[in-house]
Biopython code that builds the backbone (N, CA, C, O; Angstrom):
import numpy as np
from Bio.PDB.StructureBuilder import StructureBuilder

atoms = [
    (1, "MET", "N", (0.739, -1.205, 0.023)),
    (1, "MET", "CA", (-0.027, -0.086, 0.046)),
    (1, "MET", "C", (0.797, 1.282, -0.027)),
    (1, "MET", "O", (1.801, 1.398, 0.677)),
    (2, "GLU", "N", (0.462, 2.131, -0.715)),
    (2, "GLU", "CA", (1.062, 3.466, -0.952)),
    (2, "GLU", "C", (1.314, 4.389, 0.513)),
    (2, "GLU", "O", (0.564, 4.056, 1.431)),
    (3, "LYS", "N", (1.936, 5.101, 0.706)),
    (3, "LYS", "CA", (2.240, 5.915, 1.958)),
    (3, "LYS", "C", (1.123, 6.812, 1.943)),
    (3, "LYS", "O", (0.634, 6.969, 3.062)),
    (4, "GLU", "N", (0.590, 7.425, 1.052)),
    (4, "GLU", "CA", (-0.648, 8.468, 1.085)),
    (4, "GLU", "C", (-1.926, 7.624, 1.652)),
    (4, "GLU", "O", (-2.638, 8.035, 2.568)),
    (5, "ALA", "N", (-2.105, 6.413, 0.989)),
    (5, "ALA", "CA", (-3.110, 5.518, 1.515)),
    (5, "ALA", "C", (-3.077, 4.924, 2.863)),
    (5, "ALA", "O", (-4.061, 4.726, 3.575)),
    (6, "LEU", "N", (-1.967, 4.684, 3.114)),
    (6, "LEU", "CA", (-1.702, 4.263, 4.561)),
    (6, "LEU", "C", (-2.029, 5.449, 5.553)),
    (6, "LEU", "O", (-2.744, 5.251, 6.535)),
    (7, "LEU", "N", (-1.520, 6.609, 5.286)),
    (7, "LEU", "CA", (-1.804, 7.586, 6.153)),
    (7, "LEU", "C", (-3.246, 8.011, 6.194)),
    (7, "LEU", "O", (-3.730, 8.288, 7.291)),
    (8, "LYS", "N", (-3.913, 8.081, 5.206)),
    (8, "LYS", "CA", (-5.435, 8.403, 4.925)),
    (8, "LYS", "C", (-6.196, 7.240, 5.821)),
    (8, "LYS", "O", (-7.180, 7.572, 6.482)),
    (9, "LYS", "N", (-5.746, 5.921, 5.834)),
    (9, "LYS", "CA", (-6.479, 4.940, 6.513)),
    (9, "LYS", "C", (-6.125, 5.142, 8.066)),
    (9, "LYS", "O", (-6.933, 4.826, 8.939)),
    (10, "LEU", "N", (-5.014, 5.623, 8.321)),
    (10, "LEU", "CA", (-4.689, 5.766, 9.707)),
    (10, "LEU", "C", (-5.377, 6.892, 10.136)),
    (10, "LEU", "O", (-5.774, 6.807, 11.298)),
    (11, "GLY", "N", (-5.635, 7.912, 9.555)),
    (11, "GLY", "CA", (-6.385, 9.096, 9.834)),
    (11, "GLY", "C", (-7.994, 8.976, 10.125)),
    (11, "GLY", "O", (-8.669, 9.566, 10.968)),
    (12, "GLU", "N", (-8.395, 7.964, 9.094)),
    (12, "GLU", "CA", (-9.860, 7.608, 9.343)),
    (12, "GLU", "C", (-10.105, 6.787, 10.452)),
    (12, "GLU", "O", (-11.130, 6.911, 11.124)),
    (13, "ARG", "N", (-9.039, 5.771, 10.744)),
    (13, "ARG", "CA", (-9.166, 5.001, 12.036)),
    (13, "ARG", "C", (-9.182, 5.915, 13.205)),
    (13, "ARG", "O", (-10.008, 5.747, 14.101)),
    (14, "ILE", "N", (-8.377, 6.800, 13.238)),
    (14, "ILE", "CA", (-8.200, 8.025, 14.657)),
    (14, "ILE", "C", (-9.574, 8.653, 14.630)),
    (14, "ILE", "O", (-10.210, 8.763, 15.679)),
    (15, "ARG", "N", (-10.082, 9.090, 13.415)),
    (15, "ARG", "CA", (-11.440, 9.635, 13.417)),
    (15, "ARG", "C", (-12.524, 8.879, 13.807)),
    (15, "ARG", "O", (-13.514, 9.382, 14.338)),
    (16, "ASP", "N", (-12.391, 7.591, 13.556)),
    (16, "ASP", "CA", (-13.679, 6.669, 13.753)),
    (16, "ASP", "C", (-13.688, 6.428, 15.211)),
    (16, "ASP", "O", (-14.789, 6.436, 15.761)),
    (17, "ILE", "N", (-12.463, 6.181, 16.033)),
    (17, "ILE", "CA", (-12.270, 5.956, 17.215)),
    (17, "ILE", "C", (-13.003, 7.229, 18.053)),
    (17, "ILE", "O", (-13.893, 7.064, 18.887)),
    (18, "ARG", "N", (-12.453, 8.499, 17.662)),
    (18, "ARG", "CA", (-12.512, 9.414, 18.126)),
    (18, "ARG", "C", (-14.269, 9.996, 18.230)),
    (18, "ARG", "O", (-14.778, 10.704, 19.099)),
    (19, "LYS", "N", (-14.795, 9.484, 17.195)),
    (19, "LYS", "CA", (-16.436, 9.659, 16.948)),
    (19, "LYS", "C", (-17.039, 8.620, 17.932)),
    (19, "LYS", "O", (-17.959, 8.889, 18.704)),
    (20, "GLU", "N", (-16.419, 7.374, 17.829)),
    (20, "GLU", "CA", (-17.277, 6.529, 18.640)),
    (20, "GLU", "C", (-17.311, 6.940, 20.055)),
    (20, "GLU", "O", (-18.296, 6.687, 20.748)),
    (21, "LYS", "N", (-16.137, 7.652, 20.580)),
    (21, "LYS", "CA", (-16.104, 7.897, 22.082)),
    (21, "LYS", "C", (-16.849, 9.168, 22.277)),
    (21, "LYS", "O", (-16.917, 9.604, 23.427)),
    (22, "GLY", "N", (-17.449, 9.856, 21.255)),
    (22, "GLY", "CA", (-18.121, 11.342, 21.401)),
    (22, "GLY", "C", (-17.156, 12.420, 21.769)),
    (22, "GLY", "O", (-17.426, 13.290, 22.598)),
    (23, "ILE", "N", (-16.066, 12.339, 21.151)),
    (23, "ILE", "CA", (-15.037, 13.456, 21.500)),
    (23, "ILE", "C", (-14.920, 14.237, 20.012)),
    (23, "ILE", "O", (-14.890, 13.711, 18.900)),
    (24, "THR", "N", (-14.872, 15.446, 20.306)),
    (24, "THR", "CA", (-14.783, 16.523, 19.261)),
    (24, "THR", "C", (-13.115, 16.662, 18.780)),
    (24, "THR", "O", (-12.217, 16.248, 19.513)),
    (25, "GLN", "N", (-12.889, 17.204, 17.652)),
    (25, "GLN", "CA", (-11.340, 17.384, 17.509)),
    (25, "GLN", "C", (-10.838, 18.222, 18.280)),
    (25, "GLN", "O", (-9.658, 18.075, 18.599)),
    (26, "VAL", "N", (-11.612, 19.354, 18.802)),
    (26, "VAL", "CA", (-11.152, 20.353, 19.624)),
    (26, "VAL", "C", (-10.744, 19.812, 21.029)),
    (26, "VAL", "O", (-9.712, 20.148, 21.610)),
    (27, "GLN", "N", (-11.740, 18.874, 21.541)),
    (27, "GLN", "CA", (-11.550, 18.026, 22.960)),
    (27, "GLN", "C", (-10.230, 17.276, 22.842)),
    (27, "GLN", "O", (-9.343, 17.454, 23.677)),
    (28, "LEU", "N", (-10.086, 16.426, 21.798)),
    (28, "LEU", "CA", (-8.887, 15.499, 21.640)),
    (28, "LEU", "C", (-7.693, 16.520, 21.767)),
    (28, "LEU", "O", (-6.897, 16.366, 22.694)),
    (29, "ALA", "N", (-7.527, 17.603, 20.836)),
    (29, "ALA", "CA", (-6.299, 18.543, 20.677)),
    (29, "ALA", "C", (-6.216, 19.017, 22.126)),
    (29, "ALA", "O", (-5.084, 18.975, 22.606)),
    (30, "HIS", "N", (-7.186, 19.454, 22.904)),
    (30, "HIS", "CA", (-6.950, 20.028, 24.145)),
    (30, "HIS", "C", (-6.170, 19.103, 25.061)),
    (30, "HIS", "O", (-5.189, 19.422, 25.733)),
    (31, "SER", "N", (-6.766, 17.872, 24.989)),
    (31, "SER", "CA", (-6.347, 16.838, 25.994)),
    (31, "SER", "C", (-4.745, 16.581, 25.767)),
    (31, "SER", "O", (-4.003, 16.284, 26.704)),
    (32, "ILE", "N", (-4.369, 16.705, 24.631)),
    (32, "ILE", "CA", (-2.882, 16.422, 24.373)),
    (32, "ILE", "C", (-2.050, 17.413, 24.312)),
    (32, "ILE", "O", (-0.850, 17.157, 24.402)),
    (33, "GLY", "N", (-2.451, 18.651, 24.162)),
    (33, "GLY", "CA", (-1.727, 19.814, 24.136)),
    (33, "GLY", "C", (-1.439, 20.432, 22.690)),
    (33, "GLY", "O", (-0.580, 21.279, 22.447)),
    (34, "LYS", "N", (-2.306, 19.857, 21.793)),
    (34, "LYS", "CA", (-2.217, 20.296, 20.465)),
    (34, "LYS", "C", (-3.221, 21.267, 20.074)),
    (34, "LYS", "O", (-4.014, 21.587, 20.959)),
    (35, "ASP", "N", (-3.372, 21.877, 18.775)),
    (35, "ASP", "CA", (-4.489, 22.552, 18.175)),
    (35, "ASP", "C", (-5.395, 21.582, 17.381)),
    (35, "ASP", "O", (-5.076, 20.438, 17.058)),
    (36, "GLN", "N", (-6.571, 22.196, 17.111)),
    (36, "GLN", "CA", (-7.551, 21.332, 16.349)),
    (36, "GLN", "C", (-7.118, 21.109, 15.011)),
    (36, "GLN", "O", (-7.406, 20.085, 14.392)),
    (37, "GLN", "N", (-6.371, 22.123, 14.506)),
    (37, "GLN", "CA", (-5.925, 21.897, 13.028)),
    (37, "GLN", "C", (-4.974, 20.835, 12.932)),
    (37, "GLN", "O", (-5.022, 20.126, 11.927)),
    (38, "SER", "N", (-4.075, 20.597, 13.856)),
    (38, "SER", "CA", (-3.202, 19.500, 14.007)),
    (38, "SER", "C", (-4.006, 18.136, 13.717)),
    (38, "SER", "O", (-3.679, 17.383, 12.799)),
    (39, "ILE", "N", (-5.066, 17.890, 14.562)),
    (39, "ILE", "CA", (-5.841, 16.892, 14.648)),
    (39, "ILE", "C", (-6.577, 16.516, 13.329)),
    (39, "ILE", "O", (-6.786, 15.384, 12.892)),
    (40, "GLN", "N", (-6.962, 17.852, 12.733)),
    (40, "GLN", "CA", (-7.706, 17.877, 11.412)),
    (40, "GLN", "C", (-6.715, 17.284, 10.323)),
    (40, "GLN", "O", (-7.062, 16.388, 9.554)),
    (41, "ARG", "N", (-5.699, 17.746, 10.322)),
    (41, "ARG", "CA", (-4.537, 17.301, 9.150)),
    (41, "ARG", "C", (-4.231, 15.748, 9.463)),
    (41, "ARG", "O", (-4.009, 14.917, 8.582)),
    (42, "LEU", "N", (-4.249, 15.512, 10.671)),
    (42, "LEU", "CA", (-3.730, 14.047, 11.167)),
    (42, "LEU", "C", (-5.005, 13.140, 10.513)),
    (42, "LEU", "O", (-4.717, 12.188, 9.788)),
    (43, "GLU", "N", (-6.325, 13.444, 10.774)),
    (43, "GLU", "CA", (-7.358, 12.709, 10.551)),
    (43, "GLU", "C", (-7.702, 12.772, 8.789)),
    (43, "GLU", "O", (-8.390, 11.911, 8.241)),
    (44, "ALA", "N", (-7.126, 13.870, 8.102)),
    (44, "ALA", "CA", (-7.223, 13.792, 6.821)),
    (44, "ALA", "C", (-6.165, 12.919, 6.089)),
    (44, "ALA", "O", (-6.250, 12.642, 4.892)),
    (45, "GLY", "N", (-5.103, 12.487, 6.955)),
    (45, "GLY", "CA", (-4.100, 11.718, 6.440)),
    (45, "GLY", "C", (-2.958, 12.764, 5.688)),
    (45, "GLY", "O", (-2.144, 12.329, 4.874)),
    (46, "ASN", "N", (-3.022, 14.105, 6.061)),
    (46, "ASN", "CA", (-2.076, 15.130, 5.513)),
    (46, "ASN", "C", (-0.617, 15.136, 6.363)),
    (46, "ASN", "O", (0.261, 15.926, 6.015)),
    (47, "ILE", "N", (-0.423, 14.290, 7.400)),
    (47, "ILE", "CA", (0.941, 14.302, 8.062)),
    (47, "ILE", "C", (1.041, 12.840, 8.412)),
    (47, "ILE", "O", (0.137, 12.011, 8.516)),
    (48, "ASN", "N", (2.450, 12.697, 8.584)),
    (48, "ASN", "CA", (2.956, 11.423, 9.025)),
    (48, "ASN", "C", (3.470, 11.477, 10.504)),
    (48, "ASN", "O", (4.583, 11.855, 10.868)),
    (49, "PRO", "N", (2.420, 11.015, 11.298)),
    (49, "PRO", "CA", (2.683, 11.334, 12.774)),
    (49, "PRO", "C", (4.069, 10.603, 13.350)),
    (49, "PRO", "O", (4.415, 9.561, 12.793)),
    (50, "SER", "N", (4.644, 10.977, 14.143)),
    (50, "SER", "CA", (5.674, 10.389, 14.852)),
    (50, "SER", "C", (5.058, 9.409, 15.897)),
    (50, "SER", "O", (3.905, 9.546, 16.306)),
    (51, "TYR", "N", (5.902, 8.402, 16.308)),
    (51, "TYR", "CA", (5.596, 7.433, 17.202)),
    (51, "TYR", "C", (4.919, 8.032, 18.599)),
    (51, "TYR", "O", (3.895, 7.647, 19.162)),
    (52, "TYR", "N", (5.731, 8.985, 18.929)),
    (52, "TYR", "CA", (5.322, 9.780, 20.191)),
    (52, "TYR", "C", (3.730, 10.516, 19.939)),
    (52, "TYR", "O", (2.844, 10.524, 20.794)),
    (53, "TYR", "N", (3.636, 11.029, 18.756)),
    (53, "TYR", "CA", (2.357, 11.782, 18.535)),
    (53, "TYR", "C", (1.354, 10.701, 18.687)),
    (53, "TYR", "O", (0.322, 10.906, 19.326)),
    (54, "LEU", "N", (1.638, 9.425, 18.065)),
    (54, "LEU", "CA", (0.594, 8.411, 17.980)),
    (54, "LEU", "C", (0.363, 7.978, 19.344)),
    (54, "LEU", "O", (-0.777, 7.643, 19.664)),
    (55, "CYS", "N", (1.368, 7.941, 20.238)),
    (55, "CYS", "CA", (1.144, 7.531, 21.606)),
    (55, "CYS", "C", (0.166, 8.609, 22.517)),
    (55, "CYS", "O", (-0.689, 8.317, 23.354)),
    (56, "GLU", "N", (0.572, 9.856, 22.083)),
    (56, "GLU", "CA", (-0.389, 10.937, 22.715)),
    (56, "GLU", "C", (-1.844, 10.783, 22.234)),
    (56, "GLU", "O", (-2.796, 10.915, 23.002)),
    (57, "ILE", "N", (-1.968, 10.499, 20.937)),
    (57, "ILE", "CA", (-3.311, 10.382, 20.326)),
    (57, "ILE", "C", (-4.103, 9.149, 21.364)),
    (57, "ILE", "O", (-5.155, 9.400, 21.952)),
    (58, "ALA", "N", (-3.535, 8.068, 21.441)),
    (58, "ALA", "CA", (-4.028, 7.002, 21.939)),
    (58, "ALA", "C", (-4.310, 7.200, 23.288)),
    (58, "ALA", "O", (-5.323, 6.697, 23.774)),
    (59, "GLU", "N", (-3.322, 8.061, 24.146)),
    (59, "GLU", "CA", (-3.751, 8.477, 25.584)),
    (59, "GLU", "C", (-4.908, 9.297, 25.367)),
    (59, "GLU", "O", (-5.947, 8.953, 25.929)),
    (60, "GLY", "N", (-4.906, 10.336, 24.638)),
    (60, "GLY", "CA", (-6.100, 11.195, 24.514)),
    (60, "GLY", "C", (-7.472, 10.437, 24.185)),
    (60, "GLY", "O", (-8.523, 10.858, 24.669)),
    (61, "LEU", "N", (-7.446, 9.384, 23.408)),
    (61, "LEU", "CA", (-8.536, 8.823, 23.157)),
    (61, "LEU", "C", (-8.849, 7.606, 24.230)),
    (61, "LEU", "O", (-9.895, 6.960, 24.182)),
    (62, "ASP", "N", (-7.984, 7.415, 25.039)),
    (62, "ASP", "CA", (-8.129, 6.576, 26.210)),
    (62, "ASP", "C", (-8.358, 5.061, 25.468)),
    (62, "ASP", "O", (-9.311, 4.308, 25.667)),
    (63, "VAL", "N", (-7.302, 4.855, 24.631)),
    (63, "VAL", "CA", (-7.234, 3.310, 24.091)),
    (63, "VAL", "C", (-5.847, 3.029, 23.864)),
    (63, "VAL", "O", (-5.047, 3.957, 23.746)),
    (64, "LYS", "N", (-5.458, 1.710, 23.787)),
    (64, "LYS", "CA", (-3.933, 1.358, 23.415)),
    (64, "LYS", "C", (-3.551, 1.689, 22.274)),
    (64, "LYS", "O", (-4.415, 1.760, 21.400)),
    (65, "LEU", "N", (-2.371, 1.942, 21.987)),
    (65, "LEU", "CA", (-1.677, 2.231, 20.724)),
    (65, "LEU", "C", (-2.068, 1.262, 19.708)),
    (65, "LEU", "O", (-2.238, 1.661, 18.556)),
    (66, "GLU", "N", (-2.230, 0.022, 20.009)),
    (66, "GLU", "CA", (-2.602, -1.107, 19.160)),
    (66, "GLU", "C", (-3.741, -0.680, 18.393)),
    (66, "GLU", "O", (-3.751, -0.846, 17.173)),
    (67, "GLU", "N", (-4.826, -0.075, 19.082)),
    (67, "GLU", "CA", (-5.925, 0.179, 18.704)),
    (67, "GLU", "C", (-6.020, 1.259, 17.606)),
    (67, "GLU", "O", (-6.872, 1.214, 16.718)),
    (68, "VAL", "N", (-5.159, 2.164, 17.712)),
    (68, "VAL", "CA", (-5.058, 3.386, 16.777)),
    (68, "VAL", "C", (-4.626, 2.901, 15.847)),
    (68, "VAL", "O", (-5.398, 3.048, 14.900)),
    (69, "ILE", "N", (-3.360, 2.134, 15.488)),
    (69, "ILE", "CA", (-2.604, 1.697, 14.444)),
    (69, "ILE", "C", (-3.238, 0.384, 13.617)),
    (69, "ILE", "O", (-2.765, -0.112, 12.595)),
    (70, "LYS", "N", (-4.335, -0.008, 14.278)),
    (70, "LYS", "CA", (-4.954, -1.212, 13.709)),
    (70, "LYS", "C", (-5.815, -0.843, 12.588)),
    (70, "LYS", "O", (-6.961, -0.404, 12.678)),
    (71, "ILE", "N", (-5.002, -1.114, 11.287)),
    (71, "ILE", "CA", (-5.774, -0.529, 10.111)),
    (71, "ILE", "C", (-5.906, -1.701, 8.971)),
    (71, "ILE", "O", (-6.495, -1.471, 7.915)),
]
sb = StructureBuilder()
sb.init_structure("model")
sb.init_model(0)
sb.init_chain("A")
sb.init_seg("    ")
for serial, (resi, resn, name, xyz) in enumerate(atoms, 1):
    if name == "N":
        sb.init_residue(resn, " ", resi, " ")
    sb.init_atom(name, np.array(xyz, "f"), 0.0, 1.0, " ", f" {name:<3s}", serial, name[0])
structure = sb.get_structure()
């Protein structure tokens, strides 16, 4: 799978988990010390997040990292 497709799937996975939890982009961003635009770019697949950033996302969503990257 191409890089762009993988990043898009990852972003969709994060968005789906966030929505299942009833959390807005603003709430997630605030909980991990980021801005809403950062979460928006991540969910759109426009950035290649670091391992640390993915750990922060998992913590903000209150799920294990494995759940976030399960695509």
